[in-house]
N, C-alpha and C positions, 0 to 999 in steps of 0.2 A: 504493500500500500504506500502511496505517496503521502508525505506529511500534509496536514491540513493547510489550506490557504488561509492565513490568519486574517486577511481582509474580510473574509466571509463573516467573521464574528461581528464586525461593525455594521455590515450591511443588514444582517439579520436583526441586530439590536435596534437599528433605526426603523426598519420595516415593521417589526413587531410593535414597538411603542408608538409608531406613527399611526398604525391601525387602531390601537386602543384610544389614542387621543382623538382621532377622527370620529370614532364612535361616541366618545364623550361629548364632543361638540354636537353631534346629531341628537343625542339624548337631551341636551339642553335646549336645542331648537324645538324639539317635540314638546317639551314642558312649557316653554314660554311662547306666547302668541306675539311675536315680534312683527310689527308692521315694517313697511319699506323705510329703512333709515340706515344711517352709517353703521350701527351695531350689527344689523343683519348682513350688510356687505362685508364687514370684517369677519364674521363667523363663517359665512359661506366661502370667503376667500381662503380661510384656514382649512376648511374642508377640502377644497380643491387642491391646495398645496400638499395635502397629505394623501392624495389619491394614488400615490406611487406604491403604497404598501403591498397590495395583493399581487400586482404584476412584478414587483421587485422580488417577491418570494418565488415566482415562476422562474425568473432569471437566475436566482441563487440555486434553485434545485437543479436545473439543467447544467449550469456552470460546473457544479461540483461533480456531477455524474460524468460529464465530458472530460473533466480534469482527472478524475480518479480512475475511470474506466474508458480510455480512449478507443479501445478496440472491441472489448467484449464485456458484457455484464457478468457479475459473479453468480455462482450458484445461490439459490434461495433468495435472490434479489426480490422477486415478486412475493415470495412467501412472507418475508419480514415486513414488507410494506403493507401486505394485506392485514397482518396481525396488529401492527403498531400504528397504522394510519387509517386503513379502511374501516376496521372494526370500531375505532374511536369515532369515525364519521357517523356510523350507524347509531352508536350510543348517544352522542351529543345531539344528533338529529331528533331522536325520540325524546330526549330530555328537554330540548328546546320546544318541541311541540307540547309537552306537558306544562311547561311554565307559561306558554302563550295561551293555553286552553283553560287556565284556572278561572273559574267564574263564568265560563261561556256555556252555550247550550250543548246538549248531548250530541255527540257525533263530531264536534269540532276537533277534538284531539285526534281521532282517526284521520280526518281530512288533512290536518296539519302534518301528521306523520308522513302521509303519502306525498304531500307537496314537498316536504323537506328532503325525503330520500330519493324521490324520482324526478322532481322538478328543480332541485337545488334551491328551495325557497327559504334558505337561511344561510348564515355566513359560511357554513361548511362546504358550500358549492365549490370552493377553491380546490378541495381534495379531488373532486371528480375531474377537474381540469388537469391537475397534476398527474393523475393516473392515465389520462389520455396520452400525455407526453412520455410517461414511463413505457407505454407500449409503442409509441411512435419512435422513440430513440433508437432501438436496434434496427428498425427499418430504415431510418434516416442514415445511420452509420453504414449500412450495407448497400443501399441503393441510390442514395443521393450524394453524400459527402465525397465518396471517392470518384464519382463520375463527372461532377460539374465543378467549375471554379467557385471559390467561396463567395466572390463578389456577386456572381450571378444568382446564387442561392439566396443570399441575403437580400438582394434587390427584389427577387421574386417573392420572398416571404413578406417584405414590407408592402408590396403591391397587394398581395392577398389580404394582409391584415388591415391595411387602410381601406381597401375596397369593401371588405366585410363590415367593418365598423361604420363606414360612411353610410352604408345602406340603412343601418339601424339608427344612426344619429340624425339623418336628414329626411327620412321618410316618415310620414304620419300613418301609423297602422290603421287608425280609425277612418282615414280618408280613402286608403287604397285597399284595405283588407277588412272592411267593415262586415263582410259577409261570413267571416270565419267565426266559429264559436270560441269563446274564451280567448279572444284575440290578444288581450293585454297579457295574460299569462304566457301564451305561446310566444309572443314577441319578446318578453323578458327572458324566457328560457333560451331561445335561439340567439339572443344578443350576447349572453354571457357564457353558456355552457360549451358549445362546440369549440374545438381547438383553433380553428382559423381566427377567432377573436383574439388570440394570444400568440400566434405563431411567430411573430417578429421577435418576441422576447426569447423564445425557445431557440431559434436559429442563431441569433446574435450571441446568446449565452454559450451555445455549443462551440462556436469558433473561438470565443474568448477563453473558455475553459480548456479546450484542446491545445490552444496556443498561448498558454498562460504567460510565459516569459516575454513573448513578443507583444502580447496585449499590454502587459505592465510597462514595457519600454515605450510603447506608443503613448500611454497615458502620461508618462513623465516628459516625453518629448513635446506633447501638446497640452501641458498642464495649465497654461494660462487660458487657452481656448476652452478648457473644461468649465471654468467659472463663467465665461462669457456665454457659452451655450446653455448652461443651467439657468442663468438669469433671463436669457432670451426665451427659452421654452416656458419658463414660469410666467413671464410677462405675457406671452402669447396665450397661455392657458387662461389667465385672468381676463385678458382683453376679449377673448372670444365669449366668455361668460357675460361680461359687462355689455357687449354689443348685442347679446341675445342670439348669436349664431348657433350656440348649443346651450341650452338652459338646464338640462338635467345634470345632477352632480353625482357621478359615479366613475368607476375606474375603466368603464368600457367606452369612454369618449375617445375619439380619434386623436385628439390633441394630447392625450395622456401618454401615448406610446413614446414619442420622442422625449417628453418631459421625464418619464420614468427612466429611460436609458441614460439621460443626462445626469440624473441623480445617482444611478448605479455607477457610472464611470467616475463621477466626482468623488463619491464615497470610497471607491476603490483606490483612487489616488491618495486621498487623505489617510486612509488606513495603511497604505504602503509606507507612509512616512512615520508611522508610529512604531517605535522599536519594540515595545512590549505592550501588548493589549491590556488595558485595565481589567482587573478581575470582575468588576461589576458588569462590564460589557459582556464578558464571557458568561457570567452567571445568567443574565437575562437571555442571552443567546441560547443557552442550554435549555431554558424553560419556554422558548418561544412558541413551540407547538401547543403546549398546555395553555399558555396565555392566550394564544389565538383562539383555541377551542372554547375556553371557559369564560373569558372576560365578558362577552355579550350576555351571558346568563346572569352574571353578577350585576351587570348594568340594569337588567330588568328589576332586580331587587332594590338597587339604589333608587331607581325612578319611583318605584312603588312607595319607598320610604320617604322620599323628598317631596312627593306631590302635595303633602299637607303643609309643607313649609316653604313652598316656592316664592310666596310673596315676601318672605323675610330674607331670602338668600339672593346673592348676586349670581348672575348667570355664569360668570367666570368661576365662581366658587363651585358651582354645580359641575362644570367641566373638570375642574381640578379634582374634586371629590370622586367623581366617576372614574377618572383616570387612575387615581391612587388606589381606591378601594378595589376596583376590578382587577388591577394588576397584582396587588398584594394577595388578594384572595385566590386568584388563579394560580399563582406560584405556590401558595400554601397547600391548596387542594391537590395540585399536581405532585408536589413533594410527598404528601401523605399517601396518596394512592400508589405512588411508585414504590413504597415500602411494603405494599401488599403484593402477593404473588400475581394476581390478575389485574392489578391496577393499571399497568401499562397498556392493557387492552382497552381501557376506557378513555384515557387521556393522552396516550402516547408515551414513549419511553424517554426517560431522563437518566443520563449516566452520572450517578451521584459521586463516583470515584474519579471522575475526569480531573486531570491536573488543571490547576487554575491559571496556567500560562499558555497562551496561544502558541508560544514558541516551542513548547514541549509536547503538544498534543500530536498524536500519531495516528489518529483515525479521523474520518471525515464525517461531518454532520451535514445533511442536505436540507437546507431551508427548514420547512416544516416536517422534515423527514426524520427517520430513525438513523441510528449510527450504522455505518456500513463497515463491515469487517471482511 
């Protein structure tokens, strides 16, 4: 096994906490009826700026697979991921349905379970996307990468990704597909679930991971441009929102693709300049899958508790409290469950004896993935 790419710890740390903070802002906006004013603009801008979280995890996952296994996946690759990733997806999907069905009519729980597990109607939909790329990876390595130049494959992937997202970003389903039953649900599922919506991250990450040393040297060579591109793509993201060209706030926007990659490259460069990764970054990174799975469930509890005090609380305090409580509780529950024999099947695997220095780690952790040995 190759030693771990230490930069991945920072990317996973930022992606994980960025998602938690974004959901904290969403919770606060749901609680408070904010009219069109500067405060709403600030909060929605923060949401948009944090939309790199989910696609960044897709980038991380394929990067480390391509880096660690450039030619062939190891034995039990899929078995481990089924046990420690897919089974937790099923468990959290049912648990999420239970929490959302409290106090509702009979049959709502069963309906929500079906929507969660088969339509990706909760935050765990990310796992279905990742599994598509797990199966696509060996096909890509065998039939695409060795036969075509990298630049052609990358350009093609971006054309597919942009074209796919543009269709969903700029077409009104109620105008063109009004005759379809459940058009809103079908539109949402097709927008986010199929792999073409994320293919640019997968392909870019593959070539960056497989050619890690070259990739890193290019980042250092164009280090000043990295900051410029980041500011440019972020400004473009916010401008498109203000101009009303795309008004929905989610990670499936066409303008999020380049923005996320600019964030990934900038973080990679910054992390490469850190001689020894801080222990708290490694700690959060190790628990990132559990945090990702569990924090929205604690957000529901926080919202139910705070709803009686919203008039007395600042909206920014609600954001902070949601962020802090959901992160801490998710880490605690993940840690406790991992001490139980079957706990890792519920919230994913955490390697409690992992050394606390990125420079000494000799195994690879893949995004929201389990340890690969």
